Short mmCIF file of the C-alpha atoms (twelve columns), coordinates in Angstrom:
data_MODEL
# 
_entry.id   MODEL 
# 
loop_
_atom_site.group_PDB 
_atom_site.id 
_atom_site.type_symbol 
_atom_site.label_atom_id 
_atom_site.label_alt_id 
_atom_site.label_comp_id 
_atom_site.label_asym_id 
_atom_site.label_seq_id 
_atom_site.Cartn_x 
_atom_site.Cartn_y 
_atom_site.Cartn_z 
_atom_site.pdbx_PDB_model_num 
ATOM 1   C CA . MET A 1   0.000   0.000   0.000  1 
ATOM 2   C CA . LYS A 2   1.354   3.396   -0.996 1 
ATOM 3   C CA . ARG A 3   1.986   5.780   1.888  1 
ATOM 4   C CA . ILE A 4   -0.539  8.597   2.207  1 
ATOM 5   C CA . ALA A 5   1.419   11.850  2.368  1 
ATOM 6   C CA . LEU A 6   -1.152  13.704  4.478  1 
ATOM 7   C CA . ILE A 7   -0.922  11.057  7.221  1 
ATOM 8   C CA . ASP A 8   2.855   11.412  7.437  1 
ATOM 9   C CA . ILE A 9   2.558   15.222  7.429  1 
ATOM 10  C CA . LEU A 10  0.055   15.139  10.291 1 
ATOM 11  C CA . ARG A 11  2.193   12.655  12.203 1 
ATOM 12  C CA . GLY A 12  5.256   14.848  11.692 1 
ATOM 13  C CA . ILE A 13  3.486   17.981  12.923 1 
ATOM 14  C CA . ALA A 14  2.060   16.089  15.903 1 
ATOM 15  C CA . ILE A 15  5.404   14.638  16.994 1 
ATOM 16  C CA . LEU A 16  7.173   18.006  16.733 1 
ATOM 17  C CA . GLY A 17  4.268   19.718  18.463 1 
ATOM 18  C CA . THR A 18  4.404   17.490  21.550 1 
ATOM 19  C CA . LEU A 19  7.660   19.274  22.373 1 
ATOM 20  C CA . GLY A 20  5.652   22.501  22.526 1 
ATOM 21  C CA . THR A 21  4.282   21.212  25.839 1 
ATOM 22  C CA . ASN A 22  7.214   19.128  27.077 1 
ATOM 23  C CA . ILE A 23  9.746   21.939  26.564 1 
ATOM 24  C CA . TRP A 24  8.264   23.819  29.551 1 
ATOM 25  C CA . ILE A 25  8.651   20.757  31.778 1 
ATOM 26  C CA . PHE A 26  12.272  20.321  30.714 1 
ATOM 27  C CA . ALA A 27  13.051  24.041  31.024 1 
ATOM 28  C CA . HIS A 28  11.627  24.150  34.560 1 
ATOM 29  C CA . LEU A 29  13.302  20.945  35.721 1 
ATOM 30  C CA . GLY A 30  10.292  18.659  35.818 1 
ATOM 31  C CA . ASP A 31  7.973   21.123  37.564 1 
ATOM 32  C CA . LEU A 32  4.481   20.481  36.172 1 
ATOM 33  C CA . LYS A 33  3.066   23.759  37.461 1 
ATOM 34  C CA . TYR A 34  4.560   25.427  34.387 1 
ATOM 35  C CA . ILE A 35  2.097   23.671  32.084 1 
ATOM 36  C CA . THR A 36  -0.851  24.645  34.304 1 
ATOM 37  C CA . THR A 37  -2.380  27.716  35.947 1 
ATOM 38  C CA . THR A 38  -2.520  26.168  39.415 1 
ATOM 39  C CA . ASP A 39  -0.024  28.488  41.099 1 
ATOM 40  C CA . PHE A 40  -1.161  31.724  39.472 1 
ATOM 41  C CA . SER A 41  -3.856  34.138  40.593 1 
ATOM 42  C CA . SER A 42  -3.391  36.636  37.772 1 
ATOM 43  C CA . TRP A 43  -1.409  37.207  34.559 1 
ATOM 44  C CA . SER A 44  0.937   39.902  35.734 1 
ATOM 45  C CA . ASN A 45  3.876   39.705  33.320 1 
ATOM 46  C CA . MET A 46  4.696   39.019  29.714 1 
ATOM 47  C CA . ASP A 47  6.707   35.911  30.572 1 
ATOM 48  C CA . ASP A 48  3.572   34.142  31.862 1 
ATOM 49  C CA . ILE A 49  1.447   35.402  28.983 1 
ATOM 50  C CA . LEU A 50  3.882   34.081  26.361 1 
ATOM 51  C CA . ARG A 51  4.026   30.684  28.058 1 
ATOM 52  C CA . MET A 52  0.249   30.391  28.239 1 
ATOM 53  C CA . LEU A 53  -0.152  31.469  24.606 1 
ATOM 54  C CA . VAL A 54  2.178   28.664  23.520 1 
ATOM 55  C CA . LEU A 55  0.371   26.185  25.764 1 
ATOM 56  C CA . PHE A 56  -2.960  27.355  24.355 1 
ATOM 57  C CA . VAL A 57  -1.743  26.270  20.918 1 
ATOM 58  C CA . PHE A 58  0.076   23.065  21.904 1 
ATOM 59  C CA . ASN A 59  -0.880  21.657  25.307 1 
ATOM 60  C CA . GLY A 60  -2.940  18.503  24.818 1 
ATOM 61  C CA . LYS A 61  -3.805  19.369  21.197 1 
ATOM 62  C CA . LEU A 62  -0.746  17.926  19.496 1 
ATOM 63  C CA . LEU A 63  -0.691  14.953  21.881 1 
ATOM 64  C CA . GLY A 64  -4.339  14.365  21.004 1 
ATOM 65  C CA . MET A 65  -3.466  14.531  17.307 1 
ATOM 66  C CA . LEU A 66  -0.578  12.105  17.832 1 
ATOM 67  C CA . THR A 67  -2.897  9.670   19.628 1 
ATOM 68  C CA . ILE A 68  -5.395  9.846   16.773 1 
ATOM 69  C CA . MET A 69  -2.582  9.174   14.300 1 
ATOM 70  C CA . PHE A 70  -1.584  6.053   16.243 1 
ATOM 71  C CA . GLY A 71  -5.140  4.839   15.693 1 
ATOM 72  C CA . VAL A 72  -4.753  5.601   11.992 1 
ATOM 73  C CA . GLY A 73  -1.573  3.523   11.980 1 
ATOM 74  C CA . MET A 74  -3.421  0.604   13.587 1 
ATOM 75  C CA . ALA A 75  -6.111  0.755   10.904 1 
ATOM 76  C CA . ILE A 76  -3.416  0.603   8.213  1 
ATOM 77  C CA . LYS A 77  -1.715  -2.366  9.901  1 
ATOM 78  C CA . TYR A 78  -5.047  -4.175  10.217 1 
ATOM 79  C CA . GLU A 79  -5.792  -3.748  6.506  1 
ATOM 80  C CA . GLN A 80  -2.296  -5.028  5.708  1 
ATOM 81  C CA . SER A 81  -2.891  -8.165  7.749  1 
ATOM 82  C CA . ILE A 82  -6.103  -8.829  5.803  1 
ATOM 83  C CA . ARG A 83  -4.441  -8.299  2.416  1 
ATOM 84  C CA . ARG A 84  -1.545  -10.589 3.350  1 
ATOM 85  C CA . ASN A 85  -3.912  -13.164 4.855  1 
ATOM 86  C CA . LYS A 86  -2.043  -13.111 8.168  1 
ATOM 87  C CA . PRO A 87  -3.619  -13.470 11.623 1 
ATOM 88  C CA . TRP A 88  -4.178  -9.990  13.056 1 
ATOM 89  C CA . ILE A 89  -3.274  -10.494 16.710 1 
ATOM 90  C CA . GLY A 90  -0.361  -12.750 15.855 1 
ATOM 91  C CA . MET A 91  1.050   -10.106 13.539 1 
ATOM 92  C CA . TYR A 92  0.421   -7.058  15.691 1 
ATOM 93  C CA . LYS A 93  1.387   -8.389  19.111 1 
ATOM 94  C CA . TRP A 94  5.091   -7.861  18.380 1 
ATOM 95  C CA . VAL A 95  4.429   -4.227  17.458 1 
ATOM 96  C CA . ILE A 96  2.816   -3.812  20.885 1 
ATOM 97  C CA . VAL A 97  5.716   -5.538  22.638 1 
ATOM 98  C CA . PHE A 98  8.265   -3.371  20.825 1 
ATOM 99  C CA . LEU A 99  6.310   -0.215  21.679 1 
ATOM 100 C CA . MET A 100 6.116   -1.201  25.352 1 
ATOM 101 C CA . VAL A 101 9.847   -1.973  25.575 1 
ATOM 102 C CA . GLU A 102 10.743  1.196   23.697 1 
ATOM 103 C CA . GLY A 103 8.475   3.240   25.960 1 
ATOM 104 C CA . PHE A 104 9.924   1.688   29.124 1 
ATOM 105 C CA . LEU A 105 13.492  2.401   28.037 1 
ATOM 106 C CA . HIS A 106 12.517  5.941   27.066 1 
ATOM 107 C CA . TYR A 107 10.857  6.411   30.457 1 
ATOM 108 C CA . VAL A 108 13.831  5.102   32.412 1 
ATOM 109 C CA . PHE A 109 16.667  6.738   30.505 1 
ATOM 110 C CA . VAL A 110 15.142  9.943   29.095 1 
ATOM 111 C CA . MET A 111 11.930  11.345  30.635 1 
ATOM 112 C CA . GLU A 112 9.334   10.290  33.185 1 
ATOM 113 C CA . TYR A 113 6.306   11.455  31.197 1 
ATOM 114 C CA . ASP A 114 6.740   9.062   28.263 1 
ATOM 115 C CA . VAL A 115 3.492   8.312   26.421 1 
ATOM 116 C CA . LEU A 116 4.589   5.230   24.449 1 
ATOM 117 C CA . MET A 117 3.917   2.757   27.267 1 
ATOM 118 C CA . SER A 118 0.354   4.042   27.545 1 
ATOM 119 C CA . TYR A 119 -0.007  3.698   23.774 1 
ATOM 120 C CA . ALA A 120 1.225   0.097   23.968 1 
ATOM 121 C CA . VAL A 121 -1.444  -0.831  26.538 1 
ATOM 122 C CA . THR A 122 -4.092  1.010   24.511 1 
ATOM 123 C CA . ALA A 123 -2.995  -0.769  21.328 1 
ATOM 124 C CA . ALA A 124 -3.320  -4.162  23.053 1 
ATOM 125 C CA . ILE A 125 -6.912  -3.330  24.048 1 
ATOM 126 C CA . ILE A 126 -7.859  -1.903  20.651 1 
ATOM 127 C CA . ALA A 127 -6.282  -4.849  18.788 1 
ATOM 128 C CA . VAL A 128 -8.841  -7.177  20.392 1 
ATOM 129 C CA . ILE A 129 -11.763 -4.787  19.862 1 
ATOM 130 C CA . LEU A 130 -10.754 -4.113  16.249 1 
ATOM 131 C CA . LYS A 131 -11.072 -7.785  15.402 1 
ATOM 132 C CA . ARG A 132 -14.639 -7.869  16.726 1 
ATOM 133 C CA . GLY A 133 -15.912 -5.362  14.189 1 
ATOM 134 C CA . GLU A 134 -17.361 -1.888  13.813 1 
ATOM 135 C CA . ARG A 135 -20.160 -2.249  16.381 1 
ATOM 136 C CA . ALA A 136 -17.717 -3.388  19.052 1 
ATOM 137 C CA . MET A 137 -15.529 -0.365  18.350 1 
ATOM 138 C CA . THR A 138 -18.491 2.002   18.610 1 
ATOM 139 C CA . ARG A 139 -19.543 0.463   21.941 1 
ATOM 140 C CA . ALA A 140 -15.977 0.707   23.238 1 
ATOM 141 C CA . LEU A 141 -15.850 4.353   22.152 1 
ATOM 142 C CA . TRP A 142 -18.958 5.217   24.169 1 
ATOM 143 C CA . VAL A 143 -17.965 3.173   27.224 1 
ATOM 144 C CA . ALA A 144 -14.411 4.569   27.333 1 
ATOM 145 C CA . GLY A 145 -15.714 8.092   26.719 1 
ATOM 146 C CA . ALA A 146 -18.238 7.809   29.551 1 
ATOM 147 C CA . LEU A 147 -15.571 6.444   31.908 1 
ATOM 148 C CA . HIS A 148 -13.161 9.240   31.024 1 
ATOM 149 C CA . LEU A 149 -15.770 11.978  31.421 1 
ATOM 150 C CA . GLY A 150 -16.978 10.426  34.673 1 
ATOM 151 C CA . MET A 151 -13.491 10.437  36.195 1 
ATOM 152 C CA . LEU A 152 -12.902 14.033  35.164 1 
ATOM 153 C CA . ALA A 153 -16.317 15.078  36.510 1 
ATOM 154 C CA . LEU A 154 -15.451 13.579  39.900 1 
ATOM 155 C CA . ILE A 155 -12.082 15.356  39.972 1 
ATOM 156 C CA . PHE A 156 -13.618 18.642  38.837 1 
ATOM 157 C CA . THR A 157 -16.339 18.405  41.502 1 
ATOM 158 C CA . SER A 158 -13.787 17.680  44.224 1 
ATOM 159 C CA . MET A 159 -11.802 20.741  43.107 1 
ATOM 160 C CA . LEU A 160 -14.935 22.903  43.341 1 
ATOM 161 C CA . LEU A 161 -15.699 21.675  46.851 1 
ATOM 162 C CA . GLY A 162 -12.201 21.228  48.199 1 
ATOM 163 C CA . PRO A 163 -8.957  23.165  48.515 1 
ATOM 164 C CA . ALA A 164 -7.042  24.402  45.467 1 
ATOM 165 C CA . PHE A 165 -5.143  21.642  43.718 1 
ATOM 166 C CA . SER A 166 -1.524  22.266  42.724 1 
ATOM 167 C CA . MET A 167 0.597   20.245  40.309 1 
ATOM 168 C CA . ALA A 168 3.811   21.868  41.494 1 
ATOM 169 C CA . SER A 169 6.621   19.339  41.818 1 
ATOM 170 C CA . SER A 170 8.585   18.892  45.029 1 
ATOM 171 C CA . PRO A 171 11.817  20.851  45.614 1 
ATOM 172 C CA . GLN A 172 13.608  17.506  45.936 1 
ATOM 173 C CA . LEU A 173 12.587  16.473  42.415 1 
ATOM 174 C CA . ILE A 174 13.613  19.834  40.961 1 
ATOM 175 C CA . ALA A 175 16.980  19.548  42.738 1 
ATOM 176 C CA . ILE A 176 17.608  16.127  41.165 1 
ATOM 177 C CA . TYR A 177 17.178  17.564  37.688 1 
ATOM 178 C CA . ALA A 178 19.108  20.731  38.482 1 
ATOM 179 C CA . GLU A 179 22.089  19.186  40.279 1 
ATOM 180 C CA . GLY A 180 21.814  15.399  40.132 1 
ATOM 181 C CA . SER A 181 23.706  13.133  37.765 1 
ATOM 182 C CA . TRP A 182 22.018  11.314  34.904 1 
ATOM 183 C CA . LEU A 183 22.238  8.069   36.909 1 
ATOM 184 C CA . GLU A 184 20.506  9.695   39.893 1 
ATOM 185 C CA . GLN A 185 17.686  10.789  37.606 1 
ATOM 186 C CA . VAL A 186 17.337  7.236   36.279 1 
ATOM 187 C CA . GLN A 187 17.223  5.875   39.833 1 
ATOM 188 C CA . ASN A 188 14.572  8.431   40.762 1 
ATOM 189 C CA . ARG A 189 12.345  7.340   37.863 1 
ATOM 190 C CA . LEU A 190 12.663  3.697   38.851 1 
ATOM 191 C CA . ALA A 191 12.006  4.445   42.535 1 
ATOM 192 C CA . ASN A 192 8.867   6.480   41.731 1 
ATOM 193 C CA . PHE A 193 7.586   4.375   38.860 1 
ATOM 194 C CA . MET A 194 3.900   4.272   39.844 1 
ATOM 195 C CA . LEU A 195 3.808   7.968   40.748 1 
ATOM 196 C CA . PHE A 196 5.238   9.019   37.396 1 
ATOM 197 C CA . ARG A 197 3.044   6.528   35.513 1 
ATOM 198 C CA . ALA A 198 -0.204  7.826   37.053 1 
ATOM 199 C CA . GLU A 199 -1.065  9.982   34.021 1 
ATOM 200 C CA . ALA A 200 -0.248  7.137   31.609 1 
ATOM 201 C CA . ILE A 201 -2.864  5.011   33.409 1 
ATOM 202 C CA . PHE A 202 -5.376  7.835   33.818 1 
ATOM 203 C CA . ILE A 203 -5.457  8.631   30.081 1 
ATOM 204 C CA . LEU A 204 -6.126  5.044   28.945 1 
ATOM 205 C CA . PRO A 205 -9.894  5.620   28.398 1 
ATOM 206 C CA . LEU A 206 -9.121  8.819   26.460 1 
ATOM 207 C CA . ASN A 207 -6.499  6.968   24.413 1 
ATOM 208 C CA . ILE A 208 -9.040  4.272   23.568 1 
ATOM 209 C CA . CYS A 209 -11.466 6.933   22.335 1 
ATOM 210 C CA . LEU A 210 -8.861  8.710   20.215 1 
ATOM 211 C CA . PHE A 211 -7.438  5.478   18.759 1 
ATOM 212 C CA . ILE A 212 -10.944 4.485   17.665 1 
ATOM 213 C CA . VAL A 213 -11.570 7.968   16.235 1 
ATOM 214 C CA . GLY A 214 -8.366  7.573   14.213 1 
ATOM 215 C CA . ILE A 215 -9.452  4.156   12.932 1 
ATOM 216 C CA . LYS A 216 -12.877 5.464   11.948 1 
ATOM 217 C CA . LEU A 217 -11.382 8.513   10.209 1 
ATOM 218 C CA . MET A 218 -9.019  6.278   8.245  1 
ATOM 219 C CA . ARG A 219 -11.807 3.948   7.179  1 
ATOM 220 C CA . SER A 220 -14.031 6.844   6.180  1 
ATOM 221 C CA . GLY A 221 -11.414 8.207   3.766  1 
ATOM 222 C CA . ALA A 222 -10.759 11.372  5.764  1 
ATOM 223 C CA . PHE A 223 -7.103  11.538  4.686  1 
ATOM 224 C CA . SER A 224 -7.712  11.375  0.961  1 
ATOM 225 C CA . PHE A 225 -8.427  14.335  -1.275 1 
ATOM 226 C CA . THR A 226 -11.507 12.762  -2.813 1 
ATOM 227 C CA . GLU A 227 -14.877 14.492  -2.665 1 
ATOM 228 C CA . ARG A 228 -15.790 12.467  0.431  1 
ATOM 229 C CA . GLY A 229 -12.431 13.065  2.100  1 
ATOM 230 C CA . ILE A 230 -12.595 16.836  1.542  1 
ATOM 231 C CA . ALA A 231 -16.140 16.935  2.965  1 
ATOM 232 C CA . ILE A 232 -14.957 15.165  6.153  1 
ATOM 233 C CA . GLN A 233 -11.985 17.510  6.454  1 
ATOM 234 C CA . ARG A 234 -14.299 20.512  6.265  1 
ATOM 235 C CA . LYS A 235 -16.490 19.058  9.007  1 
ATOM 236 C CA . LEU A 236 -13.450 18.442  11.202 1 
ATOM 237 C CA . LEU A 237 -12.321 22.021  10.643 1 
ATOM 238 C CA . THR A 238 -15.747 23.540  11.322 1 
ATOM 239 C CA . TRP A 239 -16.740 21.522  14.380 1 
ATOM 240 C CA . GLY A 240 -13.242 21.146  15.795 1 
ATOM 241 C CA . LEU A 241 -12.444 24.858  15.690 1 
ATOM 242 C CA . CYS A 242 -15.918 26.193  16.497 1 
ATOM 243 C CA . LEU A 243 -16.169 24.019  19.602 1 
ATOM 244 C CA . GLY A 244 -12.492 23.654  20.454 1 
ATOM 245 C CA . LEU A 245 -11.308 27.271  20.302 1 
ATOM 246 C CA . PRO A 246 -13.785 28.798  22.772 1 
ATOM 247 C CA . LEU A 247 -13.466 25.851  25.147 1 
ATOM 248 C CA . ASN A 248 -9.674  26.060  25.105 1 
ATOM 249 C CA . VAL A 249 -9.795  29.771  25.926 1 
ATOM 250 C CA . LEU A 250 -10.422 28.483  29.471 1 
ATOM 251 C CA . THR A 251 -6.658  27.871  29.456 1 
ATOM 252 C CA . PHE A 252 -6.324  31.528  30.432 1 
ATOM 253 C CA . VAL A 253 -8.492  31.278  33.558 1 
ATOM 254 C CA . PRO A 254 -6.068  31.373  36.510 1 
ATOM 255 C CA . GLY A 255 -6.299  29.152  39.560 1 
ATOM 256 C CA . GLY A 256 -6.052  25.714  37.960 1 
ATOM 257 C CA . LEU A 257 -9.761  24.873  37.928 1 
ATOM 258 C CA . PHE A 258 -9.920  24.220  34.182 1 
ATOM 259 C CA . ASP A 259 -6.440  22.740  33.678 1 
ATOM 260 C CA . LEU A 260 -7.616  19.110  33.564 1 
ATOM 261 C CA . PRO A 261 -10.794 19.659  31.477 1 
ATOM 262 C CA . VAL A 262 -8.825  21.703  28.943 1 
ATOM 263 C CA . ARG A 263 -6.006  19.176  28.564 1 
ATOM 264 C CA . TYR A 264 -8.091  16.004  28.653 1 
ATOM 265 C CA . ILE A 265 -11.429 16.991  27.040 1 
ATOM 266 C CA . PHE A 266 -11.305 20.287  25.172 1 
ATOM 267 C CA . ALA A 267 -7.800  19.896  23.685 1 
ATOM 268 C CA . PRO A 268 -8.650  16.671  21.778 1 
ATOM 269 C CA . VAL A 269 -11.674 18.441  20.278 1 
ATOM 270 C CA . LEU A 270 -9.412  21.194  18.966 1 
ATOM 271 C CA . ALA A 271 -6.973  18.520  17.729 1 
ATOM 272 C CA . LEU A 272 -9.677  17.367  15.303 1 
ATOM 273 C CA . GLY A 273 -9.975  20.943  14.102 1 
ATOM 274 C CA . TYR A 274 -6.214  21.060  13.593 1 
ATOM 275 C CA . ILE A 275 -6.399  17.918  11.448 1 
ATOM 276 C CA . GLY A 276 -9.088  19.461  9.259  1 
ATOM 277 C CA . LEU A 277 -7.226  22.778  9.015  1 
ATOM 278 C CA . ILE A 278 -3.895  21.182  8.097  1 
ATOM 279 C CA . ALA A 279 -5.556  18.928  5.508  1 
ATOM 280 C CA . ILE A 280 -7.210  21.895  3.822  1 
ATOM 281 C CA . ILE A 281 -3.986  23.943  3.808  1 
ATOM 282 C CA . VAL A 282 -2.026  20.992  2.371  1 
ATOM 283 C CA . ARG A 283 -4.604  20.586  -0.404 1 
ATOM 284 C CA . LYS A 284 -4.782  24.280  -1.294 1 
ATOM 285 C CA . CYS A 285 -1.041  24.941  -0.952 1 
ATOM 286 C CA . SER A 286 0.264   21.614  -2.218 1 
ATOM 287 C CA . THR A 287 3.348   23.145  -3.869 1 
ATOM 288 C CA . TRP A 288 4.889   24.304  -0.586 1 
ATOM 289 C CA . GLY A 289 8.226   22.569  -0.077 1 
ATOM 290 C CA . MET A 290 7.796   22.278  3.676  1 
ATOM 291 C CA . TRP A 291 5.217   19.507  3.224  1 
ATOM 292 C CA . LYS A 292 7.949   17.179  1.956  1 
ATOM 293 C CA . TRP A 293 10.076  18.044  4.994  1 
ATOM 294 C CA . LEU A 294 7.208   17.376  7.399  1 
ATOM 295 C CA . GLU A 295 6.241   14.211  5.539  1 
ATOM 296 C CA . LYS A 296 9.731   12.813  6.088  1 
ATOM 297 C CA . THR A 297 9.572   13.843  9.735  1 
ATOM 298 C CA . GLY A 298 6.381   11.805  10.051 1 
ATOM 299 C CA . ARG A 299 8.132   8.785   8.581  1 
ATOM 300 C CA . MET A 300 10.717  9.053   11.390 1 
ATOM 301 C CA . SER A 301 8.258   9.983   14.140 1 
ATOM 302 C CA . LEU A 302 9.465   7.524   16.799 1 
ATOM 303 C CA . SER A 303 13.111  8.433   16.267 1 
ATOM 304 C CA . CYS A 304 12.206  12.137  16.389 1 
ATOM 305 C CA . TYR A 305 10.200  11.732  19.597 1 
ATOM 306 C CA . ILE A 306 13.146  10.178  21.419 1 
ATOM 307 C CA . LEU A 307 15.709  12.522  19.855 1 
ATOM 308 C CA . GLN A 308 13.855  15.721  20.746 1 
ATOM 309 C CA . ASN A 309 13.490  14.643  24.370 1 
ATOM 310 C CA . LEU A 310 17.145  13.591  24.571 1 
ATOM 311 C CA . THR A 311 18.148  16.959  23.153 1 
ATOM 312 C CA . ALA A 312 15.966  18.870  25.607 1 
ATOM 313 C CA . THR A 313 17.308  16.948  28.626 1 
ATOM 314 C CA . ALA A 314 20.881  17.612  27.485 1 
ATOM 315 C CA . ILE A 315 20.136  21.330  27.188 1 
ATOM 316 C CA . PHE A 316 18.227  21.867  30.425 1 
ATOM 317 C CA . TYR A 317 19.225  19.227  32.978 1 
ATOM 318 C CA . GLY A 318 22.202  19.482  35.302 1 
ATOM 319 C CA . TRP A 319 24.152  16.639  33.683 1 
ATOM 320 C CA . GLY A 320 24.078  18.604  30.398 1 
ATOM 321 C CA . LEU A 321 24.236  22.347  29.792 1 
ATOM 322 C CA . GLY A 322 22.204  23.016  32.932 1 
ATOM 323 C CA . LEU A 323 20.024  25.806  31.512 1 
ATOM 324 C CA . GLY A 324 16.928  24.601  33.368 1 
ATOM 325 C CA . GLY A 325 15.448  27.217  35.689 1 
ATOM 326 C CA . ASN A 326 17.636  29.933  34.196 1 
ATOM 327 C CA . VAL A 327 15.743  30.794  31.004 1 
ATOM 328 C CA . ASN A 328 12.703  32.961  30.332 1 
ATOM 329 C CA . SER A 329 9.780   32.240  28.019 1 
ATOM 330 C CA . VAL A 330 11.306  33.974  24.983 1 
ATOM 331 C CA . GLU A 331 14.471  31.885  25.346 1 
ATOM 332 C CA . ILE A 332 12.469  28.678  25.846 1 
ATOM 333 C CA . ILE A 333 10.449  29.378  22.700 1 
ATOM 334 C CA . GLY A 334 13.691  30.063  20.812 1 
ATOM 335 C CA . ILE A 335 15.211  26.761  21.970 1 
ATOM 336 C CA . PHE A 336 12.000  24.955  20.996 1 
ATOM 337 C CA . CYS A 337 12.189  26.427  17.485 1 
ATOM 338 C CA . MET A 338 15.871  25.500  17.139 1 
ATOM 339 C CA . ILE A 339 15.198  21.890  18.169 1 
ATOM 340 C CA . VAL A 340 12.277  21.611  15.730 1 
ATOM 341 C CA . VAL A 341 14.206  23.102  12.798 1 
ATOM 342 C CA . GLY A 342 17.268  21.017  13.665 1 
ATOM 343 C CA . GLN A 343 15.205  17.849  13.698 1 
ATOM 344 C CA . ILE A 344 13.597  18.591  10.343 1 
ATOM 345 C CA . ILE A 345 17.021  19.193  8.782  1 
ATOM 346 C CA . LEU A 346 18.492  16.051  10.361 1 
ATOM 347 C CA . VAL A 347 15.556  13.921  9.230  1 
ATOM 348 C CA . ASN A 348 15.867  15.072  5.637  1 
ATOM 349 C CA . VAL A 349 19.638  14.473  5.620  1 
ATOM 350 C CA . TRP A 350 19.177  11.018  7.181  1 
ATOM 351 C CA . LEU A 351 16.429  9.862   4.806  1 
ATOM 352 C CA . ALA A 352 18.490  11.019  1.834  1 
ATOM 353 C CA . LYS A 353 20.953  8.239   2.742  1 
ATOM 354 C CA . PHE A 354 18.821  5.639   4.549  1 
ATOM 355 C CA . PRO A 355 15.287  4.335   3.902  1 
ATOM 356 C CA . TYR A 356 14.233  4.389   7.587  1 
ATOM 357 C CA . GLY A 357 14.967  6.231   10.803 1 
ATOM 358 C CA . PRO A 358 17.169  4.356   13.315 1 
ATOM 359 C CA . ILE A 359 14.303  3.333   15.642 1 
ATOM 360 C CA . GLU A 360 12.052  2.504   12.692 1 
ATOM 361 C CA . TRP A 361 14.843  0.404   11.148 1 
ATOM 362 C CA . LEU A 362 15.375  -1.454  14.425 1 
ATOM 363 C CA . ARG A 363 11.659  -2.150  14.812 1 
ATOM 364 C CA . LYS A 364 11.240  -3.268  11.212 1 
ATOM 365 C CA . GLY A 365 14.222  -5.623  11.435 1 
ATOM 366 C CA . MET A 366 13.080  -7.178  14.718 1 
ATOM 367 C CA . LEU A 367 9.493   -7.616  13.509 1 
ATOM 368 C CA . GLN A 368 10.619  -9.278  10.295 1 
ATOM 369 C CA . ARG A 369 12.702  -11.787 12.278 1 
ATOM 370 C CA . LEU A 370 9.881   -12.516 14.737 1 
ATOM 371 C CA . GLU A 371 7.299   -13.006 11.976 1 
ATOM 372 C CA . ARG A 372 9.362   -15.648 10.164 1 
# 
């Protein structure tokens, strides 16, 4: 099956865009309060305003898009298994295992907020549901959606009735990333495994929903530039932006009350709008050279995800350049842009010489051996 350029472009934008959120965590030495409003009562300076503007664009939206694109990838793999007359679970289980191992290593050696392990668990659940047909997927979508909304409603209610909730990290954790060695950081991740993996578990119902949305979009032809595909893209743009933009404006309400609803409900809605918007721009401005660059980035998405986080840790953490805690929002945005541009250049140089990214090559080689 020929690769669909729009899918790779969307995947490339999504993987680069996840750094738009993570860069603030790296730059502030693992302190999660810098991707929330929990410790702020007002927007008193330009540094805070710039940070929140960037988070308004990126936080949860590009991760939501990436999750949807993983579902798209599953749909493609499932169709491949049918065409090749191979058992679905037997073929895909090694992809899940590789993703879990890769995510665990990334968690231990690079960053504690890895999302790949959560994707591996989600993929294992969806692989079973996918085999049971369209009705089973629709039921799973509603059940997972209800569970996710129910959990968030309980948390939101408790925040209304209880004391203010802060996501600020402990001074001890910040000190490890500011002054500790790389080995001490690894040991800290292992020692606090369940604490750091709480979000990865919490988002499983949301992941299930977004994986299924990706599968349904792929099957509906949403990524083709046929009459049907263009109509779906317009609907995604209209509904995603009209609902998502005003809801995500709640990002700017100080006090932390809307941090969780924005990231885990409203951001994925806007992610659908982003998909529709990007698809329409790609179709209308198809001659732009940057689409080829982003398409290649999408083909190396796993390698890019690990590389961008490695680069950020080396820049901000104490074992590297140690810039964490010593940079303002303008400088953080500048470093983010340099990492993104550097990755795009590196990807295009790499793929000019090799057919796959290093992680993609490793996965492909291992899967081919295991499937024999």
